[in-house]
ROTOR-705224 format. One record per residue: residue in one letter; x, y, z of N, C-alpha, C, O in turn. Coordinates in pm, whole numbers, padded with zeros to 5 digits, always signed. Each point is the difference from the previous one (the first is absolute). Example, Ala and Ser with C-alpha at 12.3 -4.5 7.8 and 13.67 -1.06 7.14 Angstrom:
<recs>
a+01319-00569+00780-00089+00119+00000+00090+00120+00000+00104-00002+00066
s-00139+00107-00138+00082+00119+00006-00077+00109+00073+00051+00111+00017
</recs>
This chain:
<recs>
x+00091+02027-00360-00117-00112+00035+00048-00072+00105+00120-00026+00008
x-00233-00022+00108+00044-00075+00059-00088-00159+00020-00112-00038+00032
x+00250-00026-00078-00011-00155-00030-00017-00084+00134+00080+00025+00091
x-00187-00132-00070+00036-00101+00105+00049-00098-00075-00033-00026-00116
x+00117-00030+00185+00026-00176-00013+00026-00098+00107+00047+00019+00113
x-00092-00144-00178-00010-00124+00110+00042-00110-00079+00008-00001-00123
x+00022-00098+00209+00031-00131-00012-00116-00089-00035-00101+00040-00058
x+00126-00180+00104-00130-00073-00066-00146+00060+00086+00005+00064+00105
x-00098-00093-00159-00143-00014+00012-00053-00119-00012-00044-00037-00108
x+00040-00060+00244-00053-00112-00027-00124-00028+00049+00020-00081+00090
x-00175+00110-00099-00085-00010+00052-00086-00101-00005-00118+00015+00033
x+00180-00157-00086-00039-00119-00022-00013-00060+00118+00026+00057+00105
x-00069-00183-00113+00039-00110+00103-00071+00022+00119-00095-00078+00000
x+00096+00147+00101+00001-00002+00164-00071+00161-00030-00087+00020+00085
x+00099+00085-00172+00011+00154-00010-00156-00019-00054-00080+00089+00029
x+00028-00220-00121-00111+00027-00075-00097-00060+00109-00110+00041+00038
x+00178-00142-00001-00115-00051+00135-00056+00077+00091-00107-00036+00048
x+00162+00144-00012-00069+00092+00102-00130+00100-00084-00111+00035+00040
x+00187-00009-00180-00114+00084-00048-00074-00052-00031+00010-00121-00019
x-00122+00191+00001-00211-00017-00033+00042-00112-00112-00057-00109+00012
x+00144+00122-00112-00055-00137-00066+00145-00081-00062+00091+00017-00082
x-00129-00098+00162+00143-00141-00019-00026-00030-00109-00107+00026-00054
x+00219-00098-00006-00030-00091-00083+00026-00185+00064+00039-00041+00109
x-00071-00012-00203-00016-00173+00085+00170+00010+00095+00083+00067-00061
x-00048-00111+00160+00113+00020+00061+00073-00132-00036+00119+00006+00031
x-00150-00106-00077+00112-00116-00063+00105+00066-00034-00005+00108-00059
x+00132-00178+00100+00137+00038-00054+00048-00171-00050-00041-00114+00022
x+00147+00174-00096+00057-00147-00039+00158+00025+00013+00083-00006-00091
x-00060+00042+00249+00106+00022+00034+00071-00143+00085-00076-00088+00042
x+00210+00077-00026+00072-00076+00068-00045-00070+00140+00000-00116+00041
x-00046+00266+00023-00054-00068+00143-00133+00073+00061-00076-00047+00085
x+00068+00172-00148-00139+00040+00030-00097-00014-00154+00040+00012-00116
x-00158-00038+00162-00098-00038-00088-00134+00108-00033-00086+00006-00088
x+00121+00076+00214-00149+00098+00003+00018+00119+00061+00035+00028+00114
x-00073+00058-00233+00061+00168+00067-00021+00037+00138+00090+00038+00075
x-00198-00050-00046-00052-00027+00176+00127-00045+00062+00002+00077+00097
x+00085-00136-00089+00074-00040+00076+00059+00100+00050-00001+00028+00120
x+00078+00061-00243+00102+00158-00044-00071+00089+00170+00053+00039+00104
x-00186-00040-00156-00045+00087+00124+00044-00053+00129+00086+00047+00074
x-00172-00174-00055+00049-00069+00131+00106-00008+00066-00010-00001+00123
x+00184-00008-00206+00120+00050+00002+00049+00130+00047+00102+00035+00059
x-00198+00021-00100+00018+00173+00005-00053+00001+00165+00081+00034+00086
x-00243-00078-00042+00007+00018+00125+00023-00083+00095-00043-00015+00114
x+00106-00030-00172+00117-00074+00161+00073+00075-00026-00060-00043-00098
x+00135+00119+00078+00082+00081+00045+00006+00154+00036+00090+00075+00039
x-00264-00055-00079-00018+00118-00037-00109+00056+00113+00003+00093+00081
x-00126-00224-00124-00090+00029+00102-00126-00015-00138+00019-00024-00120
x-00156+00051+00202-00091+00019-00096+00005+00112-00145+00014+00122+00011
x-00026-00186-00128-00011+00072-00095-00145+00023-00068-00045-00103-00050
x-00019+00194+00040-00167+00000-00042-00014-00043-00119+00105+00016-00062
x-00212-00079-00019-00046-00022-00097-00075+00060-00086-00087+00045+00074
x+00055-00007-00193-00081+00060-00086+00027+00153+00033-00087+00076+00042
x+00214-00040-00067+00030+00101+00043-00031+00162-00130-00014-00011-00122
x+00013+00089+00171-00003+00136-00106+00110-00024-00105+00105-00058+00026
x-00149+00127-00191+00086+00019-00033+00137+00035-00018+00082-00031-00087
x-00071+00130+00227+00103+00093+00009+00108-00073+00130+00097+00060+00046
x-00145-00215+00000+00056-00004+00149+00102-00091+00008+00025-00041+00113
x+00050-00008-00219+00106+00000-00069+00137+00141+00058+00107-00001+00060
x-00188+00093-00119+00108+00050-00072+00050+00110+00162+00110+00053+00015
x-00210-00048+00071+00037+00070+00118+00017+00144+00007-00063+00086-00061
x+00153-00072+00141+00133+00122-00009+00045+00041-00088+00054+00110-00004
x-00068-00204-00106+00073+00070-00174-00120+00106-00012+00017+00110-00053
x-00105-00140+00091-00100+00078-00044+00004+00149+00019-00054+00068-00088
x+00111-00007+00189+00011+00089+00112+00111+00073-00083-00011+00116-00041
x+00105-00186+00024+00127+00026-00075+00019+00095-00120+00046+00110-00032
x-00133-00258-00032-00066+00049-00172-00037+00154-00010+00038+00086-00079
x-00137-00080+00199-00143+00126+00046+00197+00149+00014+00047+00109-00036
x-00028-00206+00097+00089+00145+00018+00133+00058-00076+00047+00113+00006
x+00003-00241-00087+00093+00053-00085-00084+00012-00127+00053+00079-00078
x-00158-00130+00034-00067+00032-00129+00093-00038-00112+00032+00075-00092
x+00003-00181+00108+00098-00037-00173-00095+00018-00100-00112-00051+00000
x+00145+00104-00062-00060+00023-00168-00027-00176-00088-00099-00043-00060
x+00217-00014+00084-00009-00116-00065+00027-00161+00118+00094+00003+00079
x-00161-00093-00084+00016-00080+00084+00045-00135-00118-00057-00014-00108
x+00154-00063+00152+00044-00069-00105+00057-00131+00095+00117+00004+00035
x-00198-00115+00004+00046-00135+00048-00001-00140-00087-00069-00014-00101
x+00148-00079+00153+00052-00122-00047-00137-00078+00013-00023-00026+00118
x-00064-00013-00195-00094-00064+00043-00014-00152-00023-00050-00045-00103
x+00108-00053+00227+00025-00112+00002-00096-00111-00002+00039-00114+00026
x-00148+00135-00050-00122-00108+00013-00080-00006-00106-00028+00102-00062
x-00019-00226+00026-00097+00039-00166-00167+00029+00083-00040-00040+00109
x-00007+00099-00181-00148+00062+00030-00097-00107-00070+00013+00010-00122
x-00092-00095+00152-00025-00149-00118-00066-00066+00112+00038-00018+00116
x-00153-00018-00180-00067-00136+00074+00035-00135-00095-00035-00110+00041
x+00096+00120-00153+00039-00094-00045+00075-00123+00076+00092+00021+00078
x-00126-00111-00099+00072-00156+00055+00089-00053-00083+00047-00102+00051
x-00013+00119-00128+00140-00052-00055+00134+00043+00048+00047+00109-00033
x+00000-00171+00091+00155+00064+00083+00096-00065-00106-00012-00102-00067
x+00134+00219+00080+00135-00090-00060+00070-00003+00151+00020+00082+00089
x+00007-00238-00111+00065-00085+00107+00137+00045+00036+00108-00054-00025
x-00130+00154+00083+00155+00029+00089+00028+00036+00129+00092+00072+00039
x-00197-00141+00039+00066+00018+00122-00082+00040+00088-00058-00064+00088
x+00053+00213-00125-00066+00102+00058-00101+00093-00124+00041+00052-00103
x-00135-00053+00138-00135+00086-00065-00113+00114+00031-00117-00026+00027
x+00162+00130-00034-00100+00124+00053-00068+00020-00063+00028+00002-00120
x-00201+00032+00177-00096+00066-00120-00087+00087+00146+00014-00017+00121
x-00073+00081-00174-00060+00098+00060-00169+00037-00089+00002+00054-00111
x-00118-00087+00169-00120+00038-00012-00028+00086-00121+00052+00106+00035
x-00095-00088-00136-00021+00128-00064-00106+00102+00066-00002+00122-00017
x-00067-00182+00079-00102+00103+00076+00027+00058+00120-00074+00068+00071
x+00236-00117-00048+00067+00096+00126+00052+00112-00059+00029+00100+00065
x-00008-00116-00257+00097+00154-00024+00014+00124+00100+00095+00072+00028
x-00254-00078+00024+00021+00132+00060+00109+00071+00085+00014+00120+00019
x+00074-00248+00038+00091+00023+00069+00129+00113-00066+00073+00074+00067
x-00075-00087-00186+00105+00109-00077-00065+00122-00052+00054+00107-00025
x-00162-00135+00015-00082+00168-00002-00019+00074+00115-00019+00121+00007
x+00028-00238+00120-00015+00136+00103+00125+00041+00049+00009+00108+00060
x+00135-00216-00086+00104+00069+00005+00067+00090-00121+00121+00019+00002
x-00233+00056-00147+00033+00062-00091+00142-00073-00077+00110+00056-00008
x-00132-00150-00028+00140-00053-00015+00010+00060-00145-00105+00055-00032
x+00203-00051-00064-00009+00090-00153+00080-00097-00115-00032-00004-00118
x+00124-00058+00168+00038-00155-00071+00094-00084+00106+00077+00015+00095
x-00137-00108-00176+00061-00159+00013+00088-00034-00060-00010-00001-00123
x+00120-00037+00180+00107-00077-00133-00016-00185+00026+00014-00052+00111
x-00037-00005-00203-00032-00106-00027+00093-00116-00001-00009-00114+00046
x+00114+00188-00120+00092-00095-00069+00101-00079+00154+00116+00031+00027
x-00212-00146+00062+00075-00100+00078-00017-00086+00008-00023-00047-00111
x+00014-00047+00208+00008-00141+00058-00122-00043+00049-00021-00111+00048
x-00072+00215-00062-00136-00086+00031-00109+00043-00050-00107-00033+00050
x+00114+00128-00175-00113+00048-00095-00117-00147-00091-00116-00025-00031
x+00269-00037+00027-00104-00124-00063+00035-00137+00041+00049-00097-00058
x-00105+00130+00214+00025-00141+00119-00134-00042-00068-00014-00122+00005
x-00089+00185-00067-00161-00087-00014-00001+00043-00197-00087+00053-00069
x+00187-00091+00045+00023-00025-00146-00072+00133-00048-00078+00087+00040
x+00162-00130-00167-00038+00147-00111-00199+00058+00029-00034+00117+00015
x-00047-00216-00016-00104+00054+00003-00002+00098+00177-00061+00106+00010
x+00121-00154+00082+00024+00090+00086+00029+00149-00015-00070+00100+00017
x+00187-00116-00051+00088+00126-00087-00105+00098-00082+00001+00123-00002
x-00089-00210-00062-00070+00067-00092-00149+00074+00044-00080+00069-00063
x+00087-00133+00237-00111+00022+00048+00022+00138+00081-00071+00096+00032
x+00228-00142-00014+00043+00125+00070+00008+00113-00055-00065+00097+00038
x+00152-00095-00143-00011+00119-00114-00167+00063+00009-00014+00114+00046
x-00066-00166-00075-00146+00031-00008-00058+00084+00133-00057+00109-00003
x+00086-00188+00115-00050+00102+00145+00061+00121-00031-00063+00105+00013
x+00182-00109-00054+00103+00136+00037-00060+00081-00138-00010+00122+00013
x-00015-00158-00096-00018+00081-00079-00183+00074+00029-00031+00115-00028
x-00058-00215+00085-00133+00039+00051-00017+00088+00077-00113+00047+00020
x+00265+00015+00065-00001+00075+00105+00076+00105-00025+00020+00092+00080
x+00025-00100-00191+00112+00088-00070+00123+00040+00057+00062+00106-00009
x-00025-00263+00101+00191+00010+00039+00038-00032-00126-00054-00087-00068
x+00200+00198+00014+00059-00047-00078+00086-00085+00018+00029-00019+00118
x+00025-00044-00196+00090-00162+00047+00124-00014-00130-00010+00089-00085
x+00079-00151+00071+00151-00042-00068+00052-00117+00040-00005-00037+00117
x+00066-00039-00225+00087-00093+00046-00075-00127-00040+00058-00106+00022
x-00217+00102-00097-00039-00141-00003-00099-00005-00089-00080+00076+00054
x+00026-00114-00157-00094-00031-00153+00013-00074-00024+00079-00089+00032
x-00187+00103-00130-00027-00116-00099+00134-00042-00164+00015-00096-00075
x+00067+00270+00097+00086-00066-00059+00150+00064+00036-00009+00058+00108
x+00123-00051-00153+00117+00024+00072-00031+00155-00033+00026+00072+00096
x-00064-00018-00182-00029+00125-00038-00048+00079+00096+00059+00100+00040
x-00236-00165+00028-00054+00053+00097+00079-00035+00121-00017+00076+00095
x+00119-00198-00074+00055+00004+00152+00076+00124+00024+00002+00060+00108
x+00092-00008-00268+00077+00083-00006-00015+00184+00026+00073+00097+00019
x-00190-00123-00030-00082+00148-00018+00019+00063+00163-00012-00071+00100
x+00032+00168-00098-00015+00075+00144-00116+00046-00011-00074+00012-00098
x+00062+00019+00218-00135+00064+00076+00054+00134+00014+00115+00021+00039
x-00206+00082-00075+00014+00145-00014-00104+00061+00043-00118-00001-00037
x+00221+00096+00186-00089+00066+00081+00045+00139-00030+00118+00033-00018
x-00219+00044+00015+00045+00119-00060-00081+00116+00052-00119-00024-00020
x+00140+00172+00093-00049+00062+00074+00033+00166-00054+00055+00008-00109
x-00069+00048+00141+00016+00197-00054+00148-00025+00029+00047+00099-00057
x+00060-00164+00108+00136+00025+00046+00040-00068-00161+00063+00068-00081
x-00105-00197+00053+00060-00084-00063-00067-00112-00059-00121-00015-00021
x+00251-00086-00014-00047-00114+00007+00122-00086+00040+00122+00014+00001
x-00237-00134+00038+00173-00124+00065-00052-00112-00090-00107+00010-00059
x+00175-00103+00052+00004-00098-00065+00031-00095+00062+00118+00007+00034
x-00190-00135+00012+00029-00132+00068+00003-00086-00098-00088-00001-00087
x+00241-00122+00089+00020-00084-00065+00026-00140+00098+00085+00009+00089
x-00138-00099-00102-00023-00130+00107+00073-00079-00042-00011-00001-00122
x+00101-00087+00165+00123-00085-00035-00013-00097+00095-00018+00032+00118
x+00025-00160-00156+00048-00092+00065+00121-00088-00022+00028-00036-00114
x+00060-00007+00239+00073-00083-00036+00039-00118+00035+00000-00024+00121
x+00030-00053-00189+00037-00153+00077+00048-00030+00149+00015-00093+00079
x-00003+00198-00087+00107-00046+00202-00073+00010+00066+00016-00068+00102
x-00133+00148-00109-00122+00046+00055-00117-00135+00014-00112+00015+00049
x+00157-00126-00094-00108-00134-00014-00081+00034-00169-00033-00098-00066
x+00015+00200+00025-00072-00035-00084-00008-00090-00083+00057+00047-00099
x-00092-00147+00075+00033-00111-00143-00020+00047-00086-00040+00116-00007
x+00060-00188-00082+00050+00029-00125-00080-00030-00103+00006+00023-00121
x-00073-00072+00183-00137-00052-00079-00144+00128-00012-00090+00008-00083
x+00113+00054+00175-00034+00144+00001+00018+00089-00120-00097+00054-00054
x+00230-00038+00010+00048+00108-00098-00095-00014-00112-00021-00108-00055
x-00048+00242+00016-00080+00045-00042+00076-00010-00163+00119+00031-00007
x-00174-00063-00088+00085-00002-00164-00116+00090-00098-00113+00040+00027
x+00174-00032-00119-00121+00086-00103-00187-00098-00055-00107+00037-00047
x+00194-00224+00113-00122-00051-00006-00077-00036+00094-00113-00045-00017
x+00164+00061+00118-00015-00048+00164-00017+00118+00131+00081+00086+00035
x-00205-00115+00016-00021+00093+00137+00115-00016+00048+00084-00081-00038
x-00072+00189+00162+00138-00050+00143+00020+00138-00003-00067+00088-00055
x+00208-00077+00148+00040+00063+00024+00128+00123-00072+00052-00041-00104
x-00026+00116+00132+00160+00040-00074+00084-00038+00084+00009+00060+00108
x+00080-00181-00141+00110-00030+00095+00116-00042-00035+00005-00083-00091
x+00109+00125+00151+00158-00008-00053+00026-00087+00099-00029-00001+00119
x+00114-00107-00220+00073-00133+00053+00120+00076+00008+00077-00053+00081
x-00031+00157-00134+00161+00033+00042+00031+00153-00026-00040+00074-00091
x+00116-00050+00190+00055+00179-00020+00087+00033-00077+00114-00005+00045
x-00129+00039-00150+00144+00006-00134-00016+00117-00058-00099+00071+00020
x+00186-00044-00089-00014+00111-00116-00168+00007-00084-00089+00086+00001
x+00104-00226-00070-00106-00021-00044-00168+00070+00083-00102+00052-00045
x+00135-00075+00135-00118+00001+00096+00009+00165-00013-00086+00054-00070
x+00183+00024+00131-00012+00116+00017-00063+00048-00191-00106+00044-00044
x+00176-00063+00012-00026+00071-00173-00172-00042+00002-00083+00077-00050
x+00049-00188+00106-00157-00020-00051-00080+00105+00067-00094+00043-00065
x+00112-00001+00167-00041+00055+00126-00027+00173-00081-00079+00095-00002
x+00213-00145-00056+00028+00195-00056-00087-00014-00068-00102+00057+00039
x+00089-00137-00176-00085+00040-00090-00122-00022+00061-00059+00092-00056
x-00046-00155+00144-00084+00021+00026-00046+00120+00072-00118+00032+00015
x+00230+00036+00032-00039+00121+00095-00037+00116-00093-00077+00094+00019
x+00167-00130-00142+00010+00170-00149-00136-00048-00045-00066+00083-00062
x-00001-00230+00087-00128+00046-00095-00135+00048+00059-00104+00020-00063
x+00139+00002+00268-00069+00068+00013+00018+00127+00060-00091+00079+00025
x+00255-00055+00004-00010+00112+00090+00023+00184-00104+00060+00023-00105
x-00121+00050+00178+00008+00144-00010+00105+00042+00007+00092-00081+00013
x-00069+00196-00018+00154+00062+00011-00057+00061+00176+00087+00039+00078
x-00156-00040-00059+00033+00029+00182-00061-00100+00061+00016+00039+00116
x-00076-00141-00107-00056-00113+00045+00104-00032+00094+00118+00027-00019
x-00170-00094+00136+00097-00053+00107-00023-00169-00006-00117-00036+00011
x+00186-00034-00023-00028-00131-00017+00030-00082+00144+00094+00020+00078
x-00177-00097-00069+00112-00145+00147-00074-00106-00090-00110-00008-00053
x+00214-00065+00059+00018-00113+00032-00015-00081+00151+00071+00026+00097
x-00180-00131-00099-00041-00046+00064+00013-00162-00005-00073-00052-00085
x+00145-00026+00153+00100-00087-00020-00001-00144+00113+00088-00007+00086
x-00148-00053-00092+00003-00139+00090+00108-00100-00063+00015-00057-00109
x+00051+00064+00234+00168-00057-00030+00040-00037+00118-00036+00055+00104
x+00119-00160-00113+00080-00073+00131-00080-00099+00121-00104-00065+00008
x+00192+00090+00058-00055-00134+00114-00105+00064+00102-00038+00110-00042
x-00021-00146+00165-00083+00038+00087+00084+00030+00112-00048+00080+00080
x+00191-00137-00051+00044+00099+00124+00129-00034-00044+00047-00096-00060
x+00010+00236+00119+00130+00013+00055-00002+00131-00043-00105+00063-00016
x+00265+00005-00011+00018+00173-00007+00109+00004-00145+00015+00095-00076
x+00034-00199+00071+00086+00004-00131-00014+00055-00102-00089-00080-00028
x+00093+00160-00081-00038+00053-00113+00110-00084-00071+00108-00017+00056
x-00137-00040-00186+00049-00083-00110+00056+00133-00040-00056+00109+00007
x+00221-00148-00064+00081+00069-00127-00071+00031-00076+00001+00114-00046
x-00130-00257-00013-00044+00039-00133-00147+00107+00051-00012+00108-00056
x-00078-00145+00150-00097+00119-00003+00049+00139-00037-00039+00071-00092
x+00159-00040+00211+00050+00125+00008+00001+00084-00156-00067+00092-00046
x+00175-00176-00003+00028+00028-00149-00097+00043-00111-00009+00096-00077
x-00071-00226+00106-00131+00027-00089-00099+00147+00058-00058+00079-00074
x+00063-00076+00205-00033+00128+00037+00027+00132-00037-00067+00100-00026
x+00215-00136+00034+00089+00132-00090-00070+00047-00121-00061+00095-00050
x+00122-00257+00027-00017+00026-00211-00191+00043+00008-00042+00079-00085
x-00026-00118+00157-00147+00069-00059+00024+00136+00057-00098+00053-00052
x+00137+00013+00099+00031+00144+00043+00091+00089-00105-00050+00092-00066
x+00188-00130+00057+00083+00008-00112-00041+00022-00177+00021+00098-00071
x-00092-00249+00032-00019-00039-00125-00170+00030+00013-00013+00114-00044
x-00096-00156+00076-00084-00004-00024-00106+00162+00045-00107+00036-00049
x+00178+00020+00141-00046+00141+00033-00116-00031+00096-00100+00072+00004
x+00117-00190+00078-00090-00075+00140-00007+00157+00092+00082+00086-00034
x-00168-00056+00135+00031+00081+00075-00002-00065+00149+00089+00006+00084
x-00209-00069-00076+00022-00079+00149-00020-00118-00047-00066-00021-00102
x+00132-00086+00188-00039-00134-00019-00008-00103+00165+00083-00035+00084
x-00270+00014-00110-00041-00047+00117-00034-00159-00014-00093-00065-00048
x+00232+00034+00122+00009-00188+00043-00034-00067+00050+00081-00003+00092
x-00161-00081-00070-00077-00075+00082+00036-00137-00039+00067-00032-00098
x-00135-00070+00215+00020-00152+00002+00091-00031+00161+00059-00099+00043
x-00077+00194-00003+00132-00055+00182-00141+00021+00063-00092+00076-00031
x+00103-00152+00113-00091+00028+00102+00032+00113+00138-00083+00022+00089
x+00204+00033-00095+00007+00136+00078+00104+00059-00073+00078-00036-00088
x-00105+00151+00160+00067+00127-00090+00130-00058-00019+00043-00058+00100
x+00060+00057-00241+00096+00027-00028+00089+00162-00010-00037+00108+00047
x+00138-00132-00110+00078+00137+00000-00048+00104-00074-00092-00036-00073
x+00120+00159+00064-00055+00112-00094+00160+00093-00065+00085+00065+00061
x-00099-00096-00193+00121+00055-00015-00069+00142-00124-00084-00018-00088
x+00145+00137+00120+00027+00081-00078+00078+00065-00103+00111+00044+00028
x-00178-00027-00194+00156-00044-00059-00038+00088-00102-00092-00029-00078
x+00157+00137+00071+00009+00103-00105-00174+00036+00035-00098+00005-00075
x+00112+00014+00212-00100+00086+00004-00160-00069+00011-00098+00065+00036
x+00094-00217-00077-00110-00067-00046+00010-00101+00125+00100-00060+00039
x-00218+00056+00007-00025-00125+00124+00018-00147-00066-00049-00026-00110
x+00118-00062+00182+00002-00129-00033-00061-00047+00121+00071+00032+00096
x-00208-00115-00051-00017-00071+00073+00029-00165+00016-00104-00054+00035
x+00162+00004-00043+00051-00131-00005-00108-00093+00042-00025-00098-00070
x-00046+00123+00185-00119-00076+00027-00077+00031+00114+00041-00015+00115
x-00166+00063-00148-00071+00103+00099-00096-00077+00074-00106+00038+00049
x+00164-00164-00047-00085-00130+00149-00168+00054-00032-00059+00098-00046
x+00024-00256+00116-00168+00010+00008-00013+00098+00033+00083+00071+00056
x-00191-00049-00084-00122+00130+00044-00104-00018+00088-00009+00047+00114
x-00108-00153-00201-00053-00079+00091-00018-00166-00049+00004-00059-00109
x-00020+00029+00218-00044-00184-00036-00049-00049+00101-00044+00076+00087
x+00037-00214-00071-00070-00097+00113+00142-00077+00033-00002-00123+00002
x+00117+00188+00024+00081-00120+00062+00075+00048+00114+00121-00015+00017
x-00221+00089+00080+00001-00004+00152-00002-00125+00098+00047+00015+00113
x-00084-00100-00140+00038-00141+00099+00067-00062-00047-00003-00111+00051
x+00085+00122-00146+00093-00093-00037+00143+00061+00061+00007+00117+00037
x+00103-00205-00031+00128-00015+00102+00134+00033-00092+00003-00047-00114
x+00065+00095+00144+00094-00053-00044+00029+00205-00131-00085+00074-00048
x+00241-00069+00046+00063+00112-00025-00042+00070+00059-00050+00088-00070
x+00031-00060+00229-00015+00113+00048+00094+00138+00030-00018+00120+00015
x+00138-00224-00018+00118+00112+00011-00050+00114-00117+00038+00114+00027
x-00113-00128-00145+00017+00130-00131-00156+00018+00009-00071+00025-00097
x+00024-00042+00239-00134+00102+00070-00106+00017-00106-00037+00114-00029
x-00006-00204-00021-00126-00054-00170-00119+00065+00058-00096+00025-00073
x+00095+00008+00217-00142+00085-00005+00026+00129-00004-00096+00075+00011
x+00221-00022-00028-00031+00189-00019-00033-00023-00141+00009-00107-00061
x-00053+00234+00011-00029+00005-00115+00071+00184-00048+00054+00091+00063
x-00082-00108-00163+00077+00175-00060-00081+00063-00094-00037-00063-00099
x-00004+00211+00123-00069+00043-00071+00149+00127-00104+00076+00080+00054
x-00085-00106-00179+00071+00080-00047-00026+00151-00055-00054+00013-00110
x+00080+00066+00162-00040+00105-00080+00109+00117-00019+00051+00069+00088
x-00023-00064-00252+00073+00048-00102-00054+00169-00036-00096+00008-00076
x+00144+00095+00118-00039+00128-00043+00126+00031-00162+00122+00007+00008
x-00193+00002-00112+00050-00002-00096-00019+00169-00041-00106+00044+00045
x+00195+00066-00127+00006+00076-00107+00003-00076-00143+00078-00083-00047
x-00195+00145-00004-00049-00081-00134+00092+00003-00103+00064-00090-00054
x-00068+00258+00027+00087+00065-00148+00076+00051+00058-00032+00093+00074
x+00192-00145-00093+00028-00091-00070+00004-00068+00171-00013+00063+00105
x+00038-00216-00127-00010-00094+00157+00103+00035+00073+00116+00002-00043
x-00151+00029+00157+00056-00001+00142-00024-00041+00096-00093+00054+00061
x+00152-00151-00010-00022-00054+00149-00031+00090+00147+00100+00040+00060
x-00192-00019-00021-00024+00150+00097+00015-00024+00148+00057+00068+00086
x-00147-00225-00075-00020-00057+00147-00049-00114-00026-00097-00024-00073
x+00178-00065+00147-00042-00157+00069-00019-00012+00107+00087+00041+00077
x-00216-00104-00017-00037-00060+00083-00045-00080+00073-00059-00070-00082
x+00035+00011+00207-00042-00185+00018-00056+00061+00114+00038+00076+00089
x-00112-00119-00112-00164-00062+00129+00039-00135+00029+00022-00079-00093
x-00008+00035+00248-00014-00158+00025-00148-00026+00058-00074+00070+00068
x+00058-00212-00129-00115+00001+00058+00027-00183+00046+00084-00073-00053
x-00192+00028+00174-00011-00139+00024-00090-00059-00029-00103+00054+00040
x+00079-00190-00122-00089-00060-00003-00074-00071+00110+00038-00114+00028
x-00119+00155+00025-00052-00070+00135-00189-00068-00040-00071+00085-00054
x+00041-00144+00065-00111-00061-00012-00100+00008-00134-00119+00026-00015
x+00247-00066-00086-00029+00042-00128-00021+00129-00023-00089+00030-00080
x+00172+00083+00151-00044+00146-00055+00109+00055+00018+00081-00063+00068
x-00033+00212-00128+00064+00068+00028+00038+00105+00086-00056+00109-00012
x+00153-00129+00107+00007+00084+00102+00070+00077+00000+00093-00020-00078
x-00088+00153+00157+00102+00072-00017+00151-00055+00104-00016-00055+00108
x+00106+00073-00147+00115-00131+00091+00043+00102+00118+00022+00121-00004
x-00020-00199+00094+00078+00091+00110+00130+00094-00022+00061-00022-00105
x-00008+00131+00196+00077+00061-00055+00160-00129+00050+00107+00037-00048
x-00101-00171+00134+00085-00073-00020-00017-00075-00116+00102-00026-00063
x-00220-00018+00016+00019-00082-00145+00029+00096-00067+00110-00038-00041
x-00122+00118+00005+00045+00137-00133+00156-00002+00040+00060-00079-00074
x+00014+00134+00157+00129+00027+00059+00044-00131-00083+00067+00007-00104
x-00127-00159+00177+00075-00111-00028+00000-00013-00195+00063-00093-00050
x-00136+00191-00037-00002-00053-00102+00089+00139-00037+00072-00011-00100
x-00069+00092+00144+00071+00127-00040+00179-00030+00035+00073+00053-00083
x-00019-00112+00166+00125-00082-00014+00040-00081-00056+00115+00008-00042
x-00206-00139+00013-00005-00101-00083+00003+00053-00130+00075-00062-00074
x-00146+00177+00012+00031+00039-00079+00167+00112-00088+00058+00018-00107
x-00056+00022+00248+00118+00059-00037+00127-00075+00000+00102+00045-00053
x-00111-00198+00131+00088-00069-00003+00047-00069-00150+00112-00012-00050
x-00263-00033-00007-00006-00063-00090+00062+00085-00150+00051-00062-00093
x-00069+00217+00097+00024+00065-00104+00125+00046-00013+00049+00060-00096
x+00029-00110+00259+00126+00084-00019+00101+00003-00145+00076+00089-00038
x-00103-00200-00014+00069-00031-00139-00033+00110-00116+00062+00016-00104
x-00175+00052+00150-00080+00126-00125+00053+00152+00081-00034+00108-00051
x+00109-00111+00166+00016+00093+00063-00135+00065-00008-00016+00092-00079
x-00090-00137+00161-00159+00068+00044-00006+00030+00121+00064-00069+00080
x-00118+00145-00050-00018+00035+00154-00130+00028+00058-00063+00098-00039
x+00040-00139+00085-00173-00032+00047-00004+00085+00146+00099-00040+00061
x-00165+00130+00014-00076+00047+00106-00130-00023+00053-00096+00019-00075
x+00079-00049+00164-00159+00029+00058-00040+00120+00060+00072+00043+00089
x-00200+00035-00127-00078+00126+00026-00051-00005+00121-00004-00111+00053
x-00030+00188-00003-00070+00017+00122-00140-00053+00008-00067-00022+00101
x+00033+00005-00237-00164-00012-00043+00005-00170-00016-00103-00066-00009
x+00215+00016+00009+00019-00166-00016+00030-00039-00164-00037-00098-00066
x+00099+00189+00039+00003-00022-00161+00162-00005-00018+00089+00052+00068
x-00081-00154-00214+00132-00050-00007+00060+00110-00151-00030-00010-00119
x+00115+00102+00185+00032+00091-00092+00158-00041-00116+00070-00081+00061
x-00025+00106-00164+00076-00051-00080+00042+00147-00064-00042+00080-00084
x+00155-00097+00179+00135+00146-00048+00060-00014-00144+00091-00072-00043
x-00167+00159-00015+00040+00023-00172+00112+00095-00036+00018+00017-00120
x+00046+00035+00189+00090+00098+00024+00122-00004+00056+00079+00090+00031
x-00073-00242-00020+00158-00046+00061+00097+00080-00138+00123-00007-00001
</recs>
């Protein structure tokens, strides 16, 4: 099976405003009060951005890459509420996209959305419910949020002739998920962890055992840690290793960082400590240029299902420009390849760039 992963997909604010059915543009941020201003900021650095764009516009060259690679399963972290609800959670930054723009996701053929993050309840629990309802309507599976902790903790299940993949989605308070958003037996919200410890591992182990059949592949999609930097906290690394060793997880899909963080192959299982943003409206916002947040990665994982074996890991580099994903230049891809080699040094992972401008991970060292 070939699996596609990426990091945060933020289709609210400025992105939503260039689509056919934008929500009301008012914001409640400290500085920017109108979502259309994010479009204007991007236009200052990139030039004119079209309005009322087609549903597939923002994906740009990613569509061609998906068509060529033909992944069986596409998983994203959806970091935007899909709602017109006007009640917001007062946390400074609130993302939402109009439900009538949902064709953006069908145009990309997204299969599963991770929802356990720090923006899914930006427009209150009503906004979360509408998001889930919209995804259900277009048959996009999701995990990580629900009416109860049982619903929020349940996996999204993908199945084809090769077998089943279970995707469990977890948020951690280190990524800025408010503790008030935690789902309980009586309260809707997200599947949220406050600590990484043995009790957390045991909880997830028991959860996986409820759903996993013998040859299922298990992915844990986790929203954790800060926005910037390459350091991997020891607590994250230990938690990831324990998920693999004790809970039988095969792939750990980490996100929250605004740029790609290190990758580790642990006992044959890939751990992505931060996949970076995939699409956003940050194009006109300065700062943190040393991390190259304008560059996104598409992660393609080829696996043997029975038993699980990682066969290939390749990354396609894209550049966000005009609120659209564009194939990165050789120079930009080379920067990404060299940077990944540097930040993954402690994990003894080697990267090379092919003549086709693809970053390949050497799994056989």
